[in-house]
C-alpha positions as CSV (number, residue, x, y, z in Angstrom):
1,X,0.0,0.0,0.0
2,X,2.6,2.5,-0.9
3,X,1.1,3.9,-4.1
4,X,0.3,7.7,-4.4
5,X,-3.1,8.9,-3.4
6,X,-5.4,10.3,-6.0
7,X,-6.7,12.9,-3.5
8,X,-5.5,14.1,-0.2
9,X,-7.7,16.5,1.8
10,X,-5.9,19.4,3.4
11,X,-6.1,19.5,7.2
12,X,-8.5,22.4,8.2
13,X,-10.5,23.4,11.2
14,X,-13.7,22.1,9.7
15,X,-12.3,18.6,9.4
16,X,-10.6,18.9,12.8
17,X,-7.2,18.7,11.2
18,X,-7.9,15.1,10.0
19,X,-6.8,13.9,6.6
20,X,-8.9,12.0,4.1
21,X,-7.3,10.2,1.2
22,X,-8.6,8.4,-1.9
23,X,-6.5,5.6,-3.5
24,X,-7.4,3.6,-6.5
25,X,-9.1,0.9,-4.4
26,X,-9.9,2.5,-1.0
27,X,-10.7,5.6,1.0
28,X,-8.6,6.3,4.0
29,X,-9.9,8.3,7.0
30,X,-6.9,9.4,9.1
31,X,-7.6,10.9,12.5
32,X,-5.9,11.3,15.9
33,X,-7.5,8.0,16.9
34,X,-6.1,6.0,14.0
35,X,-6.8,5.1,10.4
36,X,-10.0,3.7,9.0
37,X,-9.9,2.0,5.6
38,X,-13.0,1.8,3.4
39,X,-12.6,-0.5,0.4
40,X,-14.2,1.1,-2.6
41,X,-15.9,-2.1,-3.6
42,X,-17.8,-1.8,-0.1
43,X,-19.0,1.7,-0.9
44,X,-22.6,2.0,-2.2
45,X,-22.8,5.7,-2.6
46,X,-20.9,8.9,-2.0
47,X,-22.6,12.3,-2.2
48,X,-22.2,15.9,-1.1
49,X,-24.7,16.9,1.5
50,X,-25.7,20.3,3.0
51,X,-25.0,21.2,6.7
52,X,-27.0,19.9,9.6
53,X,-26.9,16.1,9.1
54,X,-30.0,15.4,11.1
55,X,-31.9,17.6,8.5
56,X,-31.5,14.7,6.0
57,X,-34.4,13.1,7.8
58,X,-36.6,15.9,6.6
59,X,-34.9,15.9,3.2
60,X,-36.2,12.4,2.7
61,X,-33.0,10.5,3.2
62,X,-34.3,8.2,5.9
63,X,-33.5,7.6,9.6
64,X,-30.2,5.8,9.2
65,X,-28.6,8.4,6.9
66,X,-29.7,11.1,9.4
67,X,-27.7,9.6,12.3
68,X,-24.3,8.7,10.7
69,X,-20.9,8.6,12.3
70,X,-19.6,12.1,12.0
71,X,-15.8,12.3,12.1
72,X,-15.6,16.2,12.1
73,X,-17.8,19.2,11.9
74,X,-20.2,17.9,9.2
75,X,-23.2,19.5,10.9
76,X,-21.8,23.0,10.2
77,X,-20.4,22.6,6.7
78,X,-21.1,21.0,3.3
79,X,-19.9,17.5,3.7
80,X,-19.5,14.1,2.1
81,X,-21.9,11.3,3.1
82,X,-20.5,7.8,2.5
83,X,-22.9,4.9,2.5
84,X,-21.3,1.4,2.8
85,X,-22.6,-2.1,2.0
86,X,-21.4,-3.7,5.2
87,X,-19.9,-3.1,8.5
88,X,-21.2,-2.1,11.9
89,X,-21.3,1.6,10.7
90,X,-22.7,2.0,7.3
91,X,-23.2,5.7,7.1
92,X,-20.2,8.1,7.7
93,X,-20.0,11.8,7.2
94,X,-16.7,13.7,6.6
95,X,-15.7,17.2,5.6
96,X,-12.8,17.1,3.2
97,X,-11.5,20.5,2.0
98,X,-13.2,20.1,-1.4
99,X,-16.3,17.9,-1.0
100,X,-17.3,18.1,-4.8
101,X,-13.8,17.0,-5.9
102,X,-13.8,14.2,-3.4
103,X,-17.1,12.8,-4.6
104,X,-16.0,13.3,-8.2
105,X,-13.0,11.2,-7.8
106,X,-14.7,8.5,-5.8
107,X,-17.4,8.2,-8.4
108,X,-14.9,8.1,-11.3
109,X,-13.1,5.2,-9.7
110,X,-16.2,3.2,-8.7
111,X,-17.5,3.6,-12.3
112,X,-14.3,2.0,-13.7
113,X,-14.6,-0.9,-11.3
114,X,-18.1,-1.8,-12.4
């Protein structure tokens, strides 16, 4: 696992100085408590969402997507919502420095894999 990342999120206040990376086969969520690896073949959907995550309940996204694991200040900024196929936690919200670019890269990779 020594290849170059396709995207590295800058460490900012809004992501609590954490770093999010996209590789050809995975997403890495790096924080002060360790590193979480999400294989891209386990990712169902990645999308940019508006602030206030619980508001997704009123936006028709359902209960599960309204109470995800939030690794940073997703409630206050545009963020990326990741929906996984498996695992104990299937919904994760992160705030990379450029949410649109993050989603664009994830989608371009997952489309190639299909």
